[in-house]
MDAnalysis code that builds the backbone (N, CA, C; Angstrom):
import MDAnalysis as mda
import numpy as np

u = mda.Universe.empty(408, n_residues=136, atom_resindex=np.repeat(np.arange(136), 3), trajectory=True)
u.add_TopologyAttr("name", ["N", "CA", "C"] * 136)
u.add_TopologyAttr("resid", np.arange(1, 137))
u.add_TopologyAttr("resname", ["GLY", "THR", "SER", "GLY", "SER", "LEU", "ALA", "ALA", "PHE", "THR", "ILE", "ILE", "GLY", "THR", "PRO", "GLU", "VAL", "ALA", "VAL", "ARG", "VAL", "ALA", "PHE", "ALA", "GLY", "THR", "LEU", "GLU", "LEU", "GLY", "ASP", "LYS", "TRP", "GLU", "ASP", "GLU", "GLY", "ASN", "ALA", "TYR", "TYR", "CYS", "PRO", "ILE", "GLU", "VAL", "THR", "VAL", "GLY", "ASP", "ALA", "THR", "PHE", "LYS", "GLY", "THR", "SER", "TYR", "ALA", "SER", "ALA", "ASP", "GLU", "PHE", "GLU", "ALA", "ALA", "VAL", "ASN", "ALA", "LYS", "ILE", "ALA", "THR", "TYR", "SER", "LYS", "ASP", "TYR", "VAL", "ALA", "GLY", "THR", "ASP", "LEU", "SER", "THR", "ILE", "SER", "GLY", "ASN", "ALA", "PRO", "VAL", "ILE", "THR", "TRP", "ASN", "TRP", "ALA", "PHE", "GLU", "GLY", "ASN", "ASP", "ASN", "TYR", "LYS", "ASP", "THR", "TYR", "LEU", "GLY", "ASP", "GLN", "ALA", "ALA", "ALA", "GLY", "ASN", "ALA", "ALA", "THR", "ILE", "SER", "LEU", "ASP", "ILE", "THR", "ALA", "THR", "VAL", "THR", "GLN", "ILE", "ASP"])
u.atoms.positions = np.array([
    [19.871, -26.965, -11.427],
    [19.476, -25.996, -10.501],
    [18.142, -26.430, -9.777],
    [17.671, -25.500, -8.993],
    [16.421, -25.760, -8.251],
    [15.385, -24.781, -8.594],
    [15.681, -23.849, -9.382],
    [14.654, -22.764, -9.781],
    [15.199, -22.066, -11.044],
    [14.282, -21.335, -11.716],
    [14.728, -20.502, -12.812],
    [13.512, -19.945, -13.590],
    [13.799, -19.249, -14.595],
    [12.877, -18.538, -15.411],
    [12.596, -19.450, -16.655],
    [11.292, -19.526, -16.985],
    [10.950, -20.272, -18.190],
    [10.574, -19.343, -19.350],
    [10.004, -18.190, -18.982],
    [9.564, -17.301, -20.115],
    [9.230, -15.895, -19.510],
    [9.590, -14.918, -20.302],
    [9.153, -13.489, -20.125],
    [9.088, -12.882, -21.452],
    [8.254, -11.951, -21.620],
    [7.966, -11.388, -22.929],
    [8.100, -9.888, -23.058],
    [8.605, -9.464, -24.244],
    [8.500, -8.072, -24.587],
    [7.966, -8.036, -26.007],
    [6.794, -7.333, -26.116],
    [6.195, -7.181, -27.469],
    [6.234, -5.641, -27.745],
    [6.648, -5.308, -28.945],
    [6.735, -3.879, -29.263],
    [5.909, -3.582, -30.484],
    [5.690, -2.343, -30.742],
    [4.889, -1.879, -31.915],
    [3.670, -1.203, -31.506],
    [3.168, -0.306, -32.398],
    [1.883, 0.420, -32.176],
    [1.004, 0.168, -33.399],
    [0.202, -0.884, -33.433],
    [-0.609, -1.193, -34.553],
    [-1.650, -0.106, -34.809],
    [-1.912, 0.096, -36.049],
    [-2.973, 1.114, -36.474],
    [-4.347, 0.578, -36.385],
    [-4.458, -0.695, -36.093],
    [-5.727, -1.381, -36.041],
    [-5.889, -2.086, -34.705],
    [-7.038, -2.494, -34.309],
    [-7.293, -3.231, -33.157],
    [-6.656, -4.584, -33.317],
    [-6.075, -5.111, -32.223],
    [-5.347, -6.451, -32.316],
    [-5.724, -7.348, -31.132],
    [-5.578, -8.601, -31.364],
    [-5.608, -9.556, -30.211],
    [-4.211, -10.100, -30.099],
    [-3.705, -10.006, -28.831],
    [-2.418, -10.618, -28.546],
    [-2.743, -11.948, -27.808],
    [-2.451, -12.964, -28.518],
    [-2.754, -14.344, -27.906],
    [-1.515, -15.103, -27.518],
    [-1.605, -15.669, -26.378],
    [-0.532, -16.510, -25.828],
    [-0.944, -17.924, -25.763],
    [-0.060, -18.801, -26.194],
    [-0.336, -20.267, -26.131],
    [0.905, -20.959, -25.637],
    [0.731, -21.795, -24.705],
    [1.859, -22.542, -24.079],
    [1.764, -24.022, -24.286],
    [2.927, -24.623, -24.397],
    [3.012, -26.050, -24.458],
    [4.061, -26.524, -23.466],
    [3.606, -26.848, -22.271],
    [4.444, -27.379, -21.193],
    [4.638, -28.897, -21.402],
    [5.783, -29.354, -21.401],
    [6.022, -30.802, -21.615],
    [6.986, -31.368, -20.532],
    [6.473, -32.338, -19.773],
    [7.329, -33.030, -18.850],
    [7.784, -34.270, -19.543],
    [9.038, -34.513, -19.426],
    [9.573, -35.810, -20.073],
    [8.944, -36.978, -19.328],
    [9.236, -38.125, -19.786],
    [8.606, -39.335, -19.292],
    [9.232, -39.925, -18.022],
    [10.175, -39.186, -17.445],
    [10.937, -39.673, -16.299],
    [10.483, -39.078, -14.958],
    [9.394, -38.351, -14.932],
    [8.935, -37.827, -13.597],
    [8.130, -38.974, -12.978],
    [8.871, -39.854, -12.463],
    [8.228, -41.077, -11.803],
    [9.060, -41.428, -10.590],
    [8.375, -42.051, -9.595],
    [9.013, -42.561, -8.513],
    [9.564, -43.997, -8.700],
    [10.184, -44.558, -7.743],
    [10.784, -45.895, -7.961],
    [9.818, -46.975, -8.374],
    [8.499, -46.733, -8.074],
    [7.525, -47.685, -8.515],
    [6.864, -47.317, -9.805],
    [7.464, -46.397, -10.543],
    [6.976, -45.961, -11.859],
    [5.671, -45.131, -11.846],
    [5.359, -44.656, -10.718],
    [4.127, -43.792, -10.536],
    [4.486, -42.339, -10.769],
    [3.657, -41.573, -11.343],
    [3.922, -40.103, -11.634],
    [4.229, -39.504, -10.393],
    [5.338, -38.649, -10.392],
    [5.746, -37.851, -9.285],
    [6.552, -36.683, -9.758],
    [6.038, -35.503, -9.566],
    [6.727, -34.325, -10.064],
    [6.699, -33.244, -8.999],
    [7.866, -32.941, -8.292],
    [7.857, -31.946, -7.262],
    [8.126, -30.528, -7.799],
    [8.026, -30.320, -9.112],
    [8.265, -29.062, -9.774],
    [6.988, -28.180, -9.524],
    [7.249, -26.946, -9.265],
    [6.117, -26.021, -9.182],
    [6.361, -24.984, -10.375],
    [5.354, -24.654, -11.110],
    [5.447, -23.709, -12.197],
    [4.508, -22.507, -11.789],
    [5.134, -21.308, -11.845],
    [4.305, -20.121, -11.491],
    [4.141, -19.280, -12.774],
    [2.838, -19.082, -13.103],
    [2.468, -18.281, -14.249],
    [1.828, -16.984, -13.667],
    [2.578, -15.852, -13.793],
    [2.062, -14.600, -13.169],
    [1.980, -14.781, -11.636],
    [0.778, -14.756, -11.101],
    [0.663, -14.869, -9.645],
    [0.033, -16.226, -9.226],
    [-0.084, -17.167, -10.208],
    [-0.672, -18.478, -9.916],
    [0.413, -19.562, -9.940],
    [0.497, -20.406, -8.812],
    [1.406, -21.426, -8.822],
    [0.823, -22.784, -8.923],
    [1.399, -23.597, -9.810],
    [0.833, -24.940, -10.077],
    [1.841, -25.936, -9.558],
    [1.466, -26.769, -8.557],
    [2.328, -27.744, -7.981],
    [2.125, -29.037, -8.661],
    [3.175, -29.611, -9.203],
    [3.187, -30.885, -9.935],
    [2.610, -31.975, -9.032],
    [2.902, -31.958, -7.732],
    [2.443, -32.990, -6.869],
    [0.921, -32.959, -6.631],
    [0.283, -31.859, -6.956],
    [-1.189, -31.720, -6.828],
    [-1.959, -32.355, -7.947],
    [-1.305, -32.915, -8.886],
    [-2.014, -33.519, -10.102],
    [-1.754, -35.009, -10.135],
    [-2.723, -35.758, -10.699],
    [-2.659, -37.202, -10.797],
    [-1.688, -37.664, -11.974],
    [-1.474, -36.729, -12.848],
    [-0.659, -37.196, -14.011],
    [0.115, -35.972, -14.609],
    [1.078, -36.257, -15.341],
    [1.822, -35.157, -16.060],
    [0.852, -34.418, -17.028],
    [-0.018, -35.123, -17.695],
    [-1.012, -34.560, -18.667],
    [-1.870, -33.475, -17.932],
    [-2.316, -33.820, -16.681],
    [-3.160, -32.841, -16.017],
    [-2.387, -31.590, -15.565],
    [-1.139, -31.747, -15.073],
    [-0.291, -30.671, -14.730],
    [0.061, -29.814, -15.881],
    [0.379, -30.387, -17.021],
    [0.691, -29.611, -18.255],
    [-0.586, -28.828, -18.744],
    [-1.745, -29.443, -18.710],
    [-2.978, -28.834, -19.175],
    [-3.313, -27.613, -18.275],
    [-3.135, -27.741, -16.993],
    [-3.456, -26.625, -16.092],
    [-2.479, -25.455, -16.406],
    [-1.247, -25.649, -16.596],
    [-0.267, -24.594, -16.879],
    [-0.631, -23.990, -18.225],
    [-0.840, -24.762, -19.195],
    [-1.159, -24.223, -20.552],
    [-2.422, -23.453, -20.514],
    [-3.387, -23.943, -19.840],
    [-4.699, -23.130, -19.739],
    [-4.452, -21.720, -19.125],
    [-3.656, -21.710, -18.133],
    [-3.319, -20.364, -17.483],
    [-2.640, -19.440, -18.349],
    [-1.649, -19.976, -19.088],
    [-1.008, -19.103, -20.065],
    [-1.928, -18.514, -21.077],
    [-2.898, -19.314, -21.520],
    [-3.848, -18.754, -22.515],
    [-4.678, -17.654, -21.974],
    [-4.905, -17.565, -20.709],
    [-5.716, -16.511, -20.103],
    [-5.058, -15.119, -20.178],
    [-3.790, -15.073, -20.552],
    [-3.210, -13.806, -20.712],
    [-3.506, -13.183, -22.157],
    [-4.186, -13.865, -22.999],
    [-4.592, -13.334, -24.227],
    [-5.551, -12.218, -24.044],
    [-5.465, -11.086, -24.852],
    [-6.224, -9.948, -24.650],
    [-6.364, -9.161, -25.919],
    [-7.455, -8.429, -26.078],
    [-7.650, -7.531, -27.195],
    [-7.284, -6.101, -26.823],
    [-6.702, -5.419, -27.815],
    [-6.187, -4.041, -27.674],
    [-6.716, -3.098, -28.740],
    [-7.159, -1.942, -28.488],
    [-7.675, -1.002, -29.408],
    [-6.548, -0.496, -30.324],
    [-6.932, 0.012, -31.442],
    [-5.968, 0.616, -32.398],
    [-5.148, 1.679, -31.710],
    [-3.921, 1.715, -32.004],
    [-3.016, 2.739, -31.509],
    [-2.333, 2.402, -30.122],
    [-2.651, 1.210, -29.620],
    [-2.106, 0.811, -28.348],
    [-0.613, 0.577, -28.579],
    [0.249, 1.162, -27.730],
    [1.633, 0.935, -27.718],
    [1.910, -0.393, -27.036],
    [2.200, -1.511, -27.886],
    [2.326, -2.795, -27.191],
    [3.492, -2.913, -26.312],
    [4.441, -2.037, -26.389],
    [5.582, -2.153, -25.438],
    [5.155, -1.851, -24.004],
    [3.915, -1.297, -23.790],
    [3.441, -0.953, -22.504],
    [2.522, -2.122, -21.883],
    [2.400, -3.195, -22.605],
    [1.418, -4.199, -22.028],
    [2.237, -5.300, -21.338],
    [3.452, -5.123, -20.943],
    [4.206, -6.221, -20.285],
    [3.505, -6.737, -19.044],
    [2.761, -6.002, -18.347],
    [2.005, -6.553, -17.252],
    [0.843, -7.469, -17.658],
    [0.564, -7.469, -18.898],
    [-0.557, -8.403, -19.444],
    [0.153, -9.593, -20.177],
    [1.410, -9.796, -20.016],
    [2.064, -10.867, -20.614],
    [2.537, -11.849, -19.495],
    [2.513, -13.115, -19.707],
    [2.890, -14.099, -18.569],
    [4.371, -14.094, -18.320],
    [4.695, -13.986, -17.061],
    [6.055, -14.252, -16.560],
    [6.004, -15.607, -15.949],
    [6.864, -16.539, -16.410],
    [6.749, -17.895, -16.011],
    [8.069, -18.420, -15.389],
    [7.974, -18.985, -14.117],
    [9.179, -19.483, -13.476],
    [8.904, -20.914, -12.949],
    [9.952, -21.480, -12.668],
    [9.895, -22.889, -12.072],
    [10.588, -23.022, -10.829],
    [10.283, -23.997, -9.993],
    [10.923, -24.217, -8.711],
    [10.828, -25.671, -8.435],
    [11.890, -26.274, -7.966],
    [11.893, -27.636, -7.486],
    [11.592, -27.507, -5.983],
    [10.448, -27.826, -5.614],
    [9.912, -27.637, -4.247],
    [10.408, -28.801, -3.386],
    [11.612, -28.788, -2.986],
    [12.154, -29.929, -2.277],
    [11.762, -29.936, -0.756],
    [11.331, -28.805, -0.298],
    [10.821, -28.740, 1.070],
    [9.361, -29.086, 1.095],
    [8.986, -29.961, 1.994],
    [7.526, -30.314, 2.159],
    [7.055, -31.453, 1.244],
    [7.929, -31.973, 0.428],
    [7.552, -33.123, -0.418],
    [8.093, -34.356, 0.129],
    [8.028, -35.472, -0.665],
    [8.541, -36.780, -0.219],
    [10.074, -36.817, -0.438],
    [10.819, -36.769, 0.609],
    [12.286, -36.854, 0.517],
    [12.792, -38.060, -0.244],
    [12.171, -39.185, 0.049],
    [12.643, -40.419, -0.576],
    [12.421, -40.334, -2.084],
    [11.293, -39.866, -2.474],
    [10.979, -39.780, -3.986],
    [11.926, -38.621, -4.580],
    [12.111, -37.594, -3.961],
    [13.040, -36.528, -4.437],
    [14.412, -37.085, -4.601],
    [14.922, -37.807, -3.594],
    [16.233, -38.442, -3.662],
    [16.313, -39.395, -4.861],
    [15.279, -40.206, -5.055],
    [15.270, -41.141, -6.155],
    [15.455, -40.265, -7.467],
    [14.640, -39.216, -7.663],
    [14.784, -38.442, -8.847],
    [16.204, -37.885, -9.079],
    [16.728, -37.390, -7.925],
    [18.104, -36.844, -7.951],
    [19.158, -37.980, -8.288],
    [19.013, -39.133, -7.761],
    [19.898, -40.272, -8.051],
    [19.772, -40.627, -9.524],
    [18.488, -40.599, -10.116],
    [18.358, -40.872, -11.545],
    [19.074, -39.838, -12.364],
    [18.992, -38.585, -11.974],
    [19.624, -37.511, -12.761],
    [21.122, -37.742, -12.656],
    [21.676, -38.097, -11.507],
    [23.096, -38.258, -11.359],
    [23.630, -39.491, -12.187],
    [22.685, -40.409, -12.493],
    [23.056, -41.566, -13.243],
    [22.794, -41.316, -14.747],
    [22.522, -40.130, -15.116],
    [22.268, -39.815, -16.547],
    [20.862, -40.086, -17.026],
    [19.954, -40.153, -16.123],
    [18.576, -40.542, -16.508],
    [17.656, -39.498, -15.911],
    [17.985, -38.239, -16.161],
    [17.259, -37.055, -15.585],
    [15.886, -36.882, -16.157],
    [14.977, -36.397, -15.331],
    [13.666, -35.986, -15.764],
    [13.790, -34.567, -16.396],
    [13.031, -34.283, -17.378],
    [13.167, -33.042, -18.087],
    [11.813, -32.277, -18.074],
    [11.889, -30.983, -18.267],
    [10.773, -30.128, -18.440],
    [11.008, -29.110, -19.553],
    [10.110, -28.793, -20.298],
    [10.307, -27.843, -21.400],
    [8.992, -27.036, -21.567],
    [9.155, -25.791, -22.014],
    [7.987, -24.957, -22.286],
    [8.193, -24.156, -23.591],
    [7.289, -24.344, -24.509],
    [7.234, -23.544, -25.754],
    [6.158, -22.549, -25.547],
    [6.336, -21.270, -25.887],
    [5.284, -20.252, -25.870],
    [5.238, -19.588, -27.166],
    [4.036, -19.350, -27.672],
    [3.789, -18.612, -28.827],
    [2.999, -17.395, -28.444],
    [3.426, -16.259, -28.921],
    [2.683, -14.946, -28.844],
    [2.312, -14.590, -30.282],
    [1.038, -14.489, -30.507],
    [0.575, -14.063, -31.815],
    [-0.249, -12.750, -31.779],
    [0.057, -11.808, -32.664],
    [-0.653, -10.559, -32.703],
    [-1.460, -10.623, -34.008],
    [-2.792, -10.550, -33.861],
    [-3.699, -10.686, -34.978],
    [-4.626, -9.467, -35.081],
    [-4.757, -8.906, -36.289],
    [-5.705, -7.838, -36.446],
    [-7.136, -8.345, -36.217],
    [-8.041, -7.557, -35.518],
    [-9.359, -8.046, -35.244],
    [-10.411, -7.070, -35.700],
    [-10.036, -5.912, -36.368],
    [-11.119, -5.120, -36.939],
    [-10.942, -4.900, -38.467],
])
């Protein structure tokens, strides 16, 4: 496909103590996000909440991954005792991806597509951890 959902959360419960809900992300691009000359090229855009991260805006996969992971962590928040955690969905990251084939390098995009058709597809994965910890 050319777009999809990577993560959405539902947390439930009403803790009797103050808690910290912490989010940690591990975005990983496979090693095949490269153009024909083996230079990093990733036309994927990852949106975390209202912030979009364009893979082509970064010099390396590591920089792109770090930016997305850092944004996910910003959704961590403390809640007072008695908070119904099922109501905090607006404070949890919704994460989507999009292959931005418009406005990028058609030659490089075609190269990635040809690689995928040949069984040598670039991959992307995201692991998210949501941890609820007592803080008082």
